[in-house]
DRENVEX-489914 format. One record per atom (N, C-alpha, C): atom name; residue number from 1; x, y, z. Coordinates in steps of 0.05 Angstrom, whole numbers, plus 5000, padded with zeros to 4 digits. Example, Ala and Ser with C-alpha at 12.3 -4.5 7.8 and 13.67 -1.06 7.14 Angstrom:
! residues 2
  atomo  num     x     y     z
      N    1  5264  4886  5156
     CA    1  5246  4910  5156
      C    1  5264  4934  5156
      N    2  5257  4955  5142
     CA    2  5273  4979  5143
      C    2  5258  5001  5157
This chain:
! residues 289
  atomo  num     x     y     z
      N    1  4670  5501  4128
     CA    1  4697  5508  4137
      C    1  4694  5532  4156
      N    2  4699  5528  4181
     CA    2  4697  5550  4200
      C    2  4722  5567  4199
      N    3  4718  5593  4204
     CA    3  4740  5612  4203
      C    3  4757  5608  4229
      N    4  4783  5603  4227
     CA    4  4799  5600  4251
      C    4  4799  5625  4268
      N    5  4798  5622  4293
     CA    5  4797  5645  4311
      C    5  4823  5662  4308
      N    6  4819  5688  4307
     CA    6  4842  5706  4306
      C    6  4852  5711  4278
      N    7  4840  5699  4257
     CA    7  4850  5703  4230
      C    7  4831  5719  4212
      N    8  4810  5731  4224
     CA    8  4790  5744  4209
      C    8  4801  5767  4192
      N    9  4823  5780  4201
     CA    9  4834  5803  4186
      C    9  4862  5796  4176
      N   10  4868  5771  4174
     CA   10  4895  5763  4165
      C   10  4894  5760  4134
      N   11  4911  5776  4120
     CA   11  4911  5774  4090
      C   11  4918  5746  4081
      N   12  4936  5733  4096
     CA   12  4944  5706  4087
      C   12  4921  5686  4089
      N   13  4902  5691  4107
     CA   13  4879  5673  4108
      C   13  4861  5679  4084
      N   14  4860  5704  4075
     CA   14  4846  5711  4050
      C   14  4857  5695  4027
      N   15  4884  5693  4026
     CA   15  4897  5677  4005
      C   15  4888  5648  4006
      N   16  4887  5637  4030
     CA   16  4878  5609  4034
      C   16  4850  5605  4024
      N   17  4832  5624  4029
     CA   17  4804  5622  4020
      C   17  4803  5622  3990
      N   18  4817  5641  3977
     CA   18  4816  5644  3948
      C   18  4828  5621  3934
      N   19  4850  5610  3945
     CA   19  4865  5589  3932
      C   19  4859  5561  3944
      N   20  4836  5559  3957
     CA   20  4830  5534  3970
      C   20  4827  5511  3950
      N   21  4831  5487  3959
     CA   21  4828  5463  3943
      C   21  4799  5458  3937
      N   22  4791  5458  3912
     CA   22  4763  5455  3905
      C   22  4757  5426  3896
      N   23  4777  5409  3896
     CA   23  4774  5382  3884
      C   23  4752  5366  3898
      N   24  4749  5369  3925
     CA   24  4730  5353  3939
      C   24  4702  5364  3940
      N   25  4697  5387  3927
     CA   25  4671  5398  3928
      C   25  4664  5410  3955
      N   26  4639  5418  3959
     CA   26  4630  5429  3984
      C   26  4605  5416  3994
      N   27  4601  5417  4020
     CA   27  4578  5403  4032
      C   27  4552  5416  4023
      N   28  4530  5401  4024
     CA   28  4504  5412  4018
      C   28  4497  5432  4040
      N   29  4477  5448  4035
     CA   29  4469  5469  4054
      C   29  4485  5494  4050
      N   30  4489  5509  4071
     CA   30  4504  5534  4069
      C   30  4534  5528  4065
      N   31  4546  5538  4044
     CA   31  4574  5535  4039
      C   31  4585  5560  4026
      N   32  4611  5561  4023
     CA   32  4624  5585  4013
      C   32  4615  5592  3984
      N   33  4612  5572  3967
     CA   33  4604  5577  3940
      C   33  4576  5590  3939
      N   34  4557  5580  3955
     CA   34  4530  5591  3955
      C   34  4531  5620  3966
      N   35  4547  5625  3986
     CA   35  4549  5652  3997
      C   35  4559  5672  3976
      N   36  4581  5663  3962
     CA   36  4593  5681  3941
      C   36  4573  5685  3918
      N   37  4559  5665  3909
     CA   37  4540  5668  3887
      C   37  4517  5687  3895
      N   38  4508  5685  3920
     CA   38  4486  5703  3929
      C   38  4497  5731  3931
      N   39  4521  5735  3940
     CA   39  4533  5761  3942
      C   39  4537  5774  3914
      N   40  4545  5758  3895
     CA   40  4548  5769  3867
      C   40  4521  5778  3856
      N   41  4500  5762  3861
     CA   41  4473  5770  3852
      C   41  4464  5796  3865
      N   42  4470  5799  3890
     CA   42  4462  5823  3905
      C   42  4478  5847  3894
      N   43  4504  5844  3890
     CA   43  4520  5867  3880
      C   43  4512  5874  3852
      N   44  4504  5855  3836
     CA   44  4495  5861  3809
      C   44  4471  5879  3809
      N   45  4454  5876  3830
     CA   45  4429  5891  3832
      C   45  4433  5918  3846
      N   46  4450  5918  3866
     CA   46  4452  5942  3883
      C   46  4480  5954  3884
      N   47  4500  5942  3871
     CA   47  4527  5952  3873
      C   47  4539  5944  3899
      N   48  4565  5950  3903
     CA   48  4578  5943  3928
      C   48  4568  5960  3951
      N   49  4557  5983  3945
     CA   49  4546  6000  3967
      C   49  4522  5986  3980
      N   50  4508  5969  3965
     CA   50  4485  5955  3977
      C   50  4491  5928  3987
      N   51  4517  5920  3987
     CA   51  4525  5894  3996
      C   51  4531  5894  4026
      N   52  4519  5875  4040
     CA   52  4525  5871  4069
      C   52  4522  5842  4075
      N   53  4535  5834  4096
     CA   53  4533  5806  4105
      C   53  4504  5799  4112
      N   54  4490  5818  4124
     CA   54  4462  5813  4132
      C   54  4444  5809  4108
      N   55  4448  5825  4087
     CA   55  4431  5822  4063
      C   55  4437  5795  4049
      N   56  4462  5787  4048
     CA   56  4469  5762  4036
      C   56  4456  5739  4052
      N   57  4458  5741  4079
     CA   57  4446  5720  4096
      C   57  4415  5719  4092
      N   58  4402  5742  4090
     CA   58  4373  5743  4085
      C   58  4366  5729  4059
      N   59  4382  5735  4038
     CA   59  4377  5723  4012
      C   59  4379  5693  4013
      N   60  4397  5683  4029
     CA   60  4401  5654  4031
      C   60  4383  5640  4052
      N   61  4370  5657  4069
     CA   61  4352  5646  4089
      C   61  4367  5635  4113
      N   62  4390  5647  4119
     CA   62  4406  5640  4143
      C   62  4411  5664  4160
      N   63  4421  5660  4184
     CA   63  4428  5682  4201
      C   63  4455  5694  4192
      N   64  4459  5720  4199
     CA   64  4484  5732  4192
      C   64  4508  5718  4205
      N   65  4505  5710  4229
     CA   65  4527  5697  4243
      C   65  4535  5671  4230
      N   66  4516  5657  4217
     CA   66  4523  5632  4203
      C   66  4542  5637  4180
      N   67  4541  5660  4168
     CA   67  4559  5667  4145
      C   67  4587  5669  4155
      N   68  4591  5679  4180
     CA   68  4618  5684  4190
      C   68  4632  5658  4196
      N   69  4618  5636  4196
     CA   69  4632  5610  4199
      C   69  4647  5602  4174
      N   70  4640  5616  4151
     CA   70  4652  5609  4125
      C   70  4670  5630  4114
      N   71  4664  5655  4121
     CA   71  4680  5678  4110
      C   71  4683  5698  4132
      N   72  4707  5709  4136
     CA   72  4712  5727  4159
      C   72  4696  5753  4159
      N   73  4692  5764  4135
     CA   73  4678  5790  4134
      C   73  4673  5799  4106
      N   74  4663  5823  4103
     CA   74  4655  5834  4077
      C   74  4679  5837  4058
      N   75  4702  5846  4068
     CA   75  4725  5850  4051
      C   75  4734  5824  4037
      N   76  4736  5803  4053
     CA   76  4743  5777  4042
      C   76  4722  5767  4023
      N   77  4697  5772  4029
     CA   77  4675  5764  4012
      C   77  4677  5778  3985
      N   78  4684  5803  3985
     CA   78  4686  5818  3959
      C   78  4709  5806  3942
      N   79  4732  5799  3955
     CA   79  4754  5787  3940
      C   79  4745  5760  3928
      N   80  4729  5745  3943
     CA   80  4719  5719  3932
      C   80  4700  5724  3909
      N   81  4684  5745  3912
     CA   81  4665  5752  3890
      C   81  4680  5760  3865
      N   82  4701  5776  3868
     CA   82  4716  5784  3844
      C   82  4727  5760  3829
      N   83  4739  5742  3845
     CA   83  4751  5719  3831
      C   83  4730  5701  3819
      N   84  4707  5698  3832
     CA   84  4685  5683  3820
      C   84  4676  5695  3793
      N   85  4675  5721  3793
     CA   85  4668  5735  3768
      C   85  4688  5730  3746
      N   86  4714  5732  3753
     CA   86  4735  5727  3733
      C   86  4734  5698  3723
      N   87  4724  5680  3739
     CA   87  4721  5653  3731
      C   87  4700  5649  3709
      N   88  4684  5669  3703
     CA   88  4665  5667  3681
      C   88  4678  5669  3653
      N   89  4702  5680  3652
     CA   89  4716  5682  3627
      C   89  4723  5654  3616
      N   90  4720  5650  3590
     CA   90  4725  5623  3579
      C   90  4754  5617  3579
      N   91  4760  5591  3582
     CA   91  4787  5581  3576
      C   91  4792  5583  3546
      N   92  4817  5582  3538
     CA   92  4823  5584  3509
      C   92  4808  5564  3493
      N   93  4805  5539  3503
     CA   93  4792  5519  3488
      C   93  4762  5523  3485
      N   94  4751  5541  3502
     CA   94  4722  5547  3502
      C   94  4716  5572  3486
      N   95  4736  5586  3476
     CA   95  4731  5610  3460
      C   95  4717  5603  3434
      N   96  4700  5621  3424
     CA   96  4688  5616  3398
      C   96  4710  5613  3377
      N   97  4711  5590  3363
     CA   97  4731  5585  3344
      C   97  4757  5574  3355
      N   98  4757  5568  3381
     CA   98  4781  5555  3393
      C   98  4798  5575  3408
      N   99  4825  5571  3408
     CA   99  4843  5588  3423
      C   99  4843  5617  3414
      N  100  4858  5633  3429
     CA  100  4860  5662  3422
      C  100  4870  5665  3393
      N  101  4861  5687  3379
     CA  101  4870  5691  3352
      C  101  4901  5693  3350
      N  102  4911  5686  3327
     CA  102  4940  5689  3322
      C  102  4946  5719  3320
      N  103  4970  5727  3328
     CA  103  4977  5755  3327
      C  103  4971  5769  3353
      N  104  4990  5784  3363
     CA  104  4986  5795  3390
      C  104  4963  5815  3391
      N  105  4958  5831  3370
     CA  105  4938  5851  3371
      C  105  4910  5839  3373
      N  106  4904  5820  3355
     CA  106  4878  5807  3356
      C  106  4873  5792  3382
      N  107  4894  5779  3392
     CA  107  4892  5764  3416
      C  107  4887  5783  3440
      N  108  4902  5805  3442
     CA  108  4899  5823  3464
      C  108  4872  5837  3463
      N  109  4864  5843  3438
     CA  109  4838  5856  3434
      C  109  4815  5837  3444
      N  110  4818  5811  3438
     CA  110  4798  5792  3448
      C  110  4798  5791  3478
      N  111  4821  5790  3491
     CA  111  4822  5790  3520
      C  111  4809  5815  3532
      N  112  4815  5838  3520
     CA  112  4804  5863  3530
      C  112  4774  5864  3527
      N  113  4764  5855  3504
     CA  113  4734  5856  3500
      C  113  4720  5836  3519
      N  114  4733  5814  3525
     CA  114  4722  5795  3544
      C  114  4721  5808  3572
      N  115  4743  5822  3579
     CA  115  4743  5835  3605
      C  115  4722  5857  3607
      N  116  4718  5872  3585
     CA  116  4699  5894  3585
      C  116  4670  5882  3587
      N  117  4665  5861  3573
     CA  117  4639  5848  3575
      C  117  4633  5838  3603
      N  118  4654  5828  3616
     CA  118  4651  5819  3644
      C  118  4644  5842  3662
      N  119  4657  5865  3658
     CA  119  4652  5889  3675
      C  119  4624  5900  3669
      N  120  4614  5896  3645
     CA  120  4587  5905  3639
      C  120  4566  5888  3653
      N  121  4572  5862  3656
     CA  121  4554  5844  3671
      C  121  4556  5849  3701
      N  122  4580  5856  3710
     CA  122  4585  5861  3738
      C  122  4599  5888  3742
      N  123  4585  5910  3739
     CA  123  4598  5937  3741
      C  123  4613  5941  3768
      N  124  4604  5928  3789
     CA  124  4617  5931  3816
      C  124  4646  5922  3816
      N  125  4655  5907  3796
     CA  125  4683  5898  3795
      C  125  4702  5922  3796
      N  126  4693  5945  3786
     CA  126  4710  5968  3785
      C  126  4709  5985  3810
      N  127  4691  5979  3828
     CA  127  4687  5995  3852
      C  127  4708  5988  3873
      N  128  4718  6008  3887
     CA  128  4736  6004  3910
      C  128  4760  5987  3904
      N  129  4772  5991  3881
     CA  129  4794  5973  3874
      C  129  4817  5974  3894
      N  130  4828  5997  3899
     CA  130  4850  5999  3918
      C  130  4874  5984  3908
      N  131  4894  5981  3925
     CA  131  4919  5967  3917
      C  131  4924  5942  3933
      N  132  4906  5935  3951
     CA  132  4912  5912  3969
      C  132  4889  5891  3968
      N  133  4878  5887  3945
     CA  133  4860  5865  3941
      C  133  4876  5840  3933
      N  134  4872  5819  3949
     CA  134  4886  5794  3943
      C  134  4875  5781  3918
      N  135  4891  5775  3898
     CA  135  4881  5762  3874
      C  135  4877  5732  3878
      N  136  4857  5721  3864
     CA  136  4852  5693  3865
      C  136  4861  5679  3840
      N  137  4857  5653  3838
     CA  137  4868  5638  3815
      C  137  4855  5646  3788
      N  138  4830  5653  3788
     CA  138  4817  5660  3763
      C  138  4827  5687  3753
      N  139  4830  5706  3771
     CA  139  4841  5732  3763
      C  139  4870  5730  3753
      N  140  4886  5714  3767
     CA  140  4914  5711  3760
      C  140  4916  5696  3733
      N  141  4898  5677  3728
     CA  141  4899  5662  3703
      C  141  4894  5681  3679
      N  142  4875  5700  3683
     CA  142  4869  5719  3661
      C  142  4893  5738  3657
      N  143  4905  5746  3679
     CA  143  4929  5763  3678
      C  143  4952  5749  3664
      N  144  4956  5724  3670
     CA  144  4977  5707  3657
      C  144  4972  5705  3627
      N  145  4947  5701  3619
     CA  145  4941  5698  3591
      C  145  4948  5724  3576
      N  146  4941  5747  3587
     CA  146  4946  5773  3574
      C  146  4976  5778  3573
      N  147  4990  5772  3595
     CA  147  5019  5775  3595
      C  147  5033  5758  3574
      N  148  5023  5733  3571
     CA  148  5035  5715  3551
      C  148  5032  5726  3523
      N  149  5009  5738  3518
     CA  149  5004  5749  3491
      C  149  5024  5771  3485
      N  150  5028  5789  3503
     CA  150  5046  5812  3498
      C  150  5076  5804  3500
      N  151  5082  5785  3518
     CA  151  5110  5776  3520
      C  151  5120  5763  3495
      N  152  5102  5751  3479
     CA  152  5109  5739  3454
      C  152  5119  5759  3433
      N  153  5113  5785  3438
     CA  153  5122  5805  3418
      C  153  5152  5811  3421
      N  154  5164  5803  3443
     CA  154  5193  5809  3446
      C  154  5198  5835  3460
      N  155  5177  5849  3470
     CA  155  5182  5873  3485
      C  155  5197  5867  3511
      N  156  5213  5887  3521
     CA  156  5226  5883  3547
      C  156  5205  5877  3569
      N  157  5213  5862  3589
     CA  157  5195  5852  3609
      C  157  5179  5875  3622
      N  158  5192  5897  3629
     CA  158  5178  5919  3642
      C  158  5157  5931  3624
      N  159  5161  5931  3598
     CA  159  5142  5942  3580
      C  159  5119  5923  3575
      N  160  5124  5897  3577
     CA  160  5103  5877  3575
      C  160  5082  5881  3597
      N  161  5093  5883  3622
     CA  161  5075  5887  3645
      C  161  5060  5914  3643
      N  162  5074  5935  3635
     CA  162  5062  5961  3633
      C  162  5040  5962  3612
      N  163  5044  5948  3589
     CA  163  5024  5948  3568
      C  163  4999  5934  3577
      N  164  5002  5911  3590
     CA  164  4979  5896  3599
      C  164  4963  5912  3621
      N  165  4978  5925  3639
     CA  165  4965  5941  3659
      C  165  4951  5965  3648
      N  166  4962  5976  3626
     CA  166  4949  5999  3612
      C  166  4922  5990  3601
      N  167  4921  5967  3589
     CA  167  4895  5957  3578
      C  167  4876  5952  3601
      N  168  4886  5941  3624
     CA  168  4868  5937  3647
      C  168  4857  5963  3658
      N  169  4873  5984  3658
     CA  169  4864  6010  3669
      C  169  4843  6022  3650
      N  170  4845  6018  3624
     CA  170  4824  6027  3606
      C  170  4798  6014  3613
      N  171  4798  5988  3616
     CA  171  4774  5973  3623
      C  171  4762  5983  3649
      N  172  4778  5987  3669
     CA  172  4769  5996  3695
      C  172  4758  6025  3694
      N  173  4771  6042  3678
     CA  173  4762  6070  3676
      C  173  4734  6071  3663
      N  174  4730  6056  3642
     CA  174  4704  6055  3629
      C  174  4683  6042  3647
      N  175  4692  6022  3662
     CA  175  4674  6008  3681
      C  175  4665  6027  3703
      N  176  4684  6044  3713
     CA  176  4677  6063  3734
      C  176  4656  6083  3724
      N  177  4659  6092  3699
     CA  177  4639  6110  3687
      C  177  4612  6096  3685
      N  178  4613  6070  3678
     CA  178  4588  6055  3677
      C  178  4575  6052  3705
      N  179  4592  6048  3725
     CA  179  4582  6045  3753
      C  179  4567  6071  3761
      N  180  4579  6094  3755
     CA  180  4567  6120  3762
      C  180  4540  6123  3748
      N  181  4539  6116  3722
     CA  181  4515  6119  3707
      C  181  4493  6101  3718
      N  182  4500  6075  3723
     CA  182  4480  6056  3734
      C  182  4470  6065  3761
      N  183  4488  6074  3778
     CA  183  4480  6083  3805
      C  183  4462  6107  3804
      N  184  4469  6127  3787
     CA  184  4453  6151  3785
      C  184  4425  6145  3774
      N  185  4424  6128  3753
     CA  185  4398  6121  3742
      C  185  4381  6105  3762
      N  186  4394  6088  3777
     CA  186  4379  6072  3797
      C  186  4368  6090  3819
      N  187  4384  6110  3828
     CA  187  4376  6127  3850
      C  187  4355  6147  3841
      N  188  4357  6157  3816
     CA  188  4339  6178  3807
      C  188  4315  6168  3792
      N  189  4316  6145  3781
     CA  189  4294  6135  3765
      C  189  4293  6147  3737
      N  190  4314  6163  3730
     CA  190  4314  6176  3704
      C  190  4339  6167  3689
      N  191  4336  6160  3664
     CA  191  4359  6150  3648
      C  191  4377  6173  3641
      N  192  4402  6167  3634
     CA  192  4422  6187  3627
      C  192  4412  6203  3603
      N  193  4402  6189  3583
     CA  193  4392  6203  3559
      C  193  4369  6222  3565
      N  194  4350  6213  3582
     CA  194  4327  6230  3589
      C  194  4337  6255  3604
      N  195  4356  6251  3622
     CA  195  4365  6274  3638
      C  195  4378  6295  3621
      N  196  4396  6287  3603
     CA  196  4410  6306  3586
      C  196  4391  6318  3565
      N  197  4371  6303  3556
     CA  197  4352  6313  3536
      C  197  4336  6336  3548
      N  198  4333  6337  3574
     CA  198  4317  6358  3587
      C  198  4333  6383  3594
      N  199  4358  6384  3586
     CA  199  4376  6407  3593
      C  199  4376  6429  3572
      N  200  4352  6436  3563
     CA  200  4350  6457  3542
      C  200  4361  6484  3553
      N  201  4357  6490  3579
     CA  201  4367  6515  3590
      C  201  4397  6517  3588
      N  202  4411  6495  3589
     CA  202  4440  6495  3585
      C  202  4448  6498  3556
      N  203  4435  6481  3539
     CA  203  4443  6481  3510
      C  203  4438  6508  3497
      N  204  4418  6523  3507
     CA  204  4412  6549  3495
      C  204  4434  6569  3500
      N  205  4451  6564  3520
     CA  205  4473  6582  3527
      C  205  4499  6575  3514
      N  206  4501  6552  3500
     CA  206  4526  6543  3489
      C  206  4533  6554  3461
      N  207  4514  6569  3449
     CA  207  4520  6579  3422
      C  207  4540  6602  3422
      N  208  4547  6611  3446
     CA  208  4567  6633  3448
      C  208  4596  6621  3446
      N  209  4598  6595  3446
     CA  209  4624  6582  3444
      C  209  4628  6570  3416
      N  210  4644  6584  3399
     CA  210  4645  6577  3371
      C  210  4655  6549  3365
      N  211  4676  6540  3379
     CA  211  4687  6513  3373
      C  211  4667  6491  3380
      N  212  4654  6494  3403
     CA  212  4634  6474  3411
      C  212  4611  6474  3391
      N  213  4602  6498  3383
     CA  213  4580  6500  3364
      C  213  4587  6488  3337
      N  214  4611  6493  3327
     CA  214  4619  6482  3301
      C  214  4622  6452  3302
      N  215  4633  6442  3323
     CA  215  4636  6413  3326
      C  215  4609  6399  3328
      N  216  4591  6412  3343
     CA  216  4564  6401  3346
      C  216  4550  6400  3319
      N  217  4552  6421  3303
     CA  217  4539  6422  3277
      C  217  4551  6402  3258
      N  218  4576  6396  3262
     CA  218  4590  6376  3245
      C  218  4586  6347  3255
      N  219  4571  6344  3275
     CA  219  4566  6317  3286
      C  219  4588  6307  3304
      N  220  4605  6325  3314
     CA  220  4627  6316  3331
      C  220  4620  6303  3357
      N  221  4596  6309  3367
     CA  221  4588  6298  3393
      C  221  4572  6272  3390
      N  222  4569  6263  3365
     CA  222  4558  6236  3361
      C  222  4582  6217  3362
      N  223  4593  6215  3385
     CA  223  4619  6202  3388
      C  223  4617  6172  3386
      N  224  4639  6159  3378
     CA  224  4640  6130  3377
      C  224  4638  6118  3405
      N  225  4635  6092  3406
     CA  225  4635  6078  3431
      C  225  4661  6084  3446
      N  226  4660  6095  3470
     CA  226  4685  6104  3483
      C  226  4705  6081  3489
      N  227  4694  6058  3495
     CA  227  4713  6036  3501
      C  227  4727  6027  3475
      N  228  4712  6024  3454
     CA  228  4724  6015  3429
      C  228  4744  6035  3418
      N  229  4737  6061  3421
     CA  229  4756  6082  3412
      C  229  4781  6082  3429
      N  230  4778  6080  3455
     CA  230  4801  6079  3473
      C  230  4819  6055  3469
      N  231  4806  6032  3465
     CA  231  4821  6007  3461
      C  231  4837  6008  3435
      N  232  4825  6019  3414
     CA  232  4840  6022  3389
      C  232  4864  6039  3392
      N  233  4862  6061  3407
     CA  233  4885  6080  3410
      C  233  4906  6067  3428
      N  234  4898  6053  3448
     CA  234  4918  6039  3466
      C  234  4933  6018  3449
      N  235  4919  6002  3433
     CA  235  4932  5982  3417
      C  235  4950  5994  3396
      N  236  4942  6018  3385
     CA  236  4960  6032  3366
      C  236  4986  6040  3380
      N  237  4984  6049  3404
     CA  237  5008  6057  3419
      C  237  5026  6033  3425
      N  238  5015  6011  3432
     CA  238  5031  5987  3437
      C  238  5044  5977  3411
      N  239  5029  5979  3389
     CA  239  5040  5972  3363
      C  239  5065  5989  3356
      N  240  5063  6015  3361
     CA  240  5086  6032  3356
      C  240  5110  6025  3374
      N  241  5104  6018  3399
     CA  241  5125  6010  3417
      C  241  5139  5985  3407
      N  242  5124  5965  3398
     CA  242  5135  5940  3387
      C  242  5152  5946  3363
      N  243  5142  5963  3345
     CA  243  5156  5971  3321
      C  243  5183  5984  3328
      N  244  5182  6002  3347
     CA  244  5207  6016  3356
      C  244  5227  5996  3367
      N  245  5217  5977  3382
     CA  245  5234  5957  3394
      C  245  5247  5939  3373
      N  246  5231  5932  3353
     CA  246  5241  5915  3331
      C  246  5263  5930  3315
      N  247  5258  5956  3310
     CA  247  5277  5972  3295
      C  247  5303  5975  3310
      N  248  5301  5978  3336
     CA  248  5326  5981  3353
      C  248  5343  5956  3352
      N  249  5329  5933  3351
     CA  249  5344  5908  3350
      C  249  5357  5904  3322
      N  250  5344  5915  3302
     CA  250  5354  5912  3275
      C  250  5378  5931  3269
      N  251  5380  5953  3284
     CA  251  5401  5972  3280
      C  251  5426  5963  3296
      N  252  5441  5945  3285
     CA  252  5464  5935  3299
      C  252  5487  5955  3298
      N  253  5500  5958  3321
     CA  253  5522  5977  3322
      C  253  5546  5967  3305
      N  254  5561  5987  3294
     CA  254  5585  5980  3278
      C  254  5609  5992  3291
      N  255  5632  5980  3286
     CA  255  5657  5989  3298
      C  255  5664  6017  3286
      N  256  5673  6035  3304
     CA  256  5680  6062  3296
      C  256  5706  6063  3279
      N  257  5722  6041  3279
     CA  257  5747  6040  3265
      C  257  5745  6026  3238
      N  258  5735  6001  3239
     CA  258  5734  5985  3214
      C  258  5707  5982  3202
      N  259  5686  5990  3217
     CA  259  5658  5988  3206
      C  259  5646  5961  3208
      N  260  5659  5941  3219
     CA  260  5647  5915  3223
      C  260  5626  5915  3245
      N  261  5606  5897  3244
     CA  261  5585  5895  3265
      C  261  5598  5888  3292
      N  262  5585  5898  3313
     CA  262  5594  5893  3340
      C  262  5574  5876  3354
      N  263  5584  5854  3366
     CA  263  5567  5837  3383
      C  263  5567  5849  3411
      N  264  5545  5862  3418
     CA  264  5543  5875  3444
      C  264  5538  5855  3466
      N  265  5549  5860  3490
     CA  265  5545  5842  3513
      C  265  5516  5844  3522
      N  266  5505  5823  3534
     CA  266  5477  5824  3543
      C  266  5472  5844  3565
      N  267  5493  5853  3579
     CA  267  5490  5873  3600
      C  267  5515  5889  3602
      N  268  5514  5911  3616
     CA  268  5538  5928  3620
      C  268  5540  5949  3599
      N  269  5563  5961  3598
     CA  269  5568  5984  3580
      C  269  5570  5974  3551
      N  270  5556  5988  3532
     CA  270  5558  5979  3504
      C  270  5586  5984  3493
      N  271  5594  5968  3474
     CA  271  5621  5970  3461
      C  271  5620  5988  3437
      N  272  5642  6002  3432
     CA  272  5645  6019  3409
      C  272  5663  6007  3388
      N  273  5677  5985  3394
     CA  273  5697  5973  3376
      C  273  5691  5943  3375
      N  274  5698  5931  3352
     CA  274  5692  5903  3348
      C  274  5714  5885  3361
      N  275  5737  5897  3366
     CA  275  5759  5880  3377
      C  275  5778  5898  3393
      N  276  5795  5884  3408
     CA  276  5816  5899  3423
      C  276  5835  5913  3405
      N  277  5840  5902  3382
     CA  277  5859  5914  3363
      C  277  5848  5940  3352
      N  278  5822  5941  3346
     CA  278  5810  5966  3336
      C  278  5809  5987  3358
      N  279  5804  5978  3383
     CA  279  5804  5997  3405
      C  279  5832  6010  3409
      N  280  5853  5994  3406
     CA  280  5880  6005  3409
      C  280  5887  6023  3385
      N  281  5878  6016  3361
     CA  281  5883  6033  3338
      C  281  5869  6060  3341
      N  282  5845  6060  3351
     CA  282  5831  6085  3356
      C  282  5845  6102  3377
      N  283  5856  6089  3397
     CA  283  5871  6104  3418
      C  283  5896  6117  3406
      N  284  5910  6102  3389
     CA  284  5935  6113  3377
      C  284  5928  6136  3358
      N  285  5906  6134  3344
     CA  285  5898  6156  3326
      C  285  5892  6181  3340
      N  286  5883  6179  3366
     CA  286  5876  6203  3381
      C  286  5901  6216  3394
      N  287  5924  6202  3394
     CA  287  5948  6213  3406
      C  287  5961  6234  3388
      N  288  5972  6255  3400
     CA  288  5985  6275  3383
      C  288  6010  6263  3370
      N  289  6016  6273  3347
     CA  289  6039  6262  3331
      C  289  6065  6271  3345
């Protein structure tokens, strides 16, 4: 599939690439799927900083110009790579034990752990995120699945979206930390543990700080897995939000005059009286004798 002239930087053409019809398969030889697969392998080894059209072409044994017949440039290639990676997540029927667990918390936890495992396999997913990456069908399908899990709790729509995006940001934050660690270890040839173990000159100066010293002696810096700790706290917060929402629905307003329950309208100003008669009675009671 040759790139149409003049559309190399057109975001809508990026959408067409990502959402292209895959039913007919692709021709043998150089094709978009082979280019994307080679680019993913390269990024896994060198990160996005080491990704270039020339390196991908060399890996495939073709000229750089031949790649441009299939993909306009590096930015579109990265979007295709992201969606290909998201396509590694299992469908519900392929999950161990079948569909997602019952209950929003277990289901959302499963989705989050799958996303974290994916970022561990492909740390570059968290690099250069920005706000204008066009999503593909695999990424949108994962987003849809997480939204469906939280929407089933009955939270307001805006809170459903915010909760899912909060979980996504946790995954990306931990993935960015992983990217930095992998990059530094690759460039220096020294592991994170080895580097910090050699910082005796620093540790010798920390005993003047009593809180740090006490926490260290109590094992405070033998911290739990940061992703698991963070995920637990995020899910705790969502659970409290759901509980608060449920309690608000249960607290039905009562009429200020007769004490009967009030059926509130779905929108607009809330009512204080159950009927027009009670509203008029309250008005008369407020009038001076």
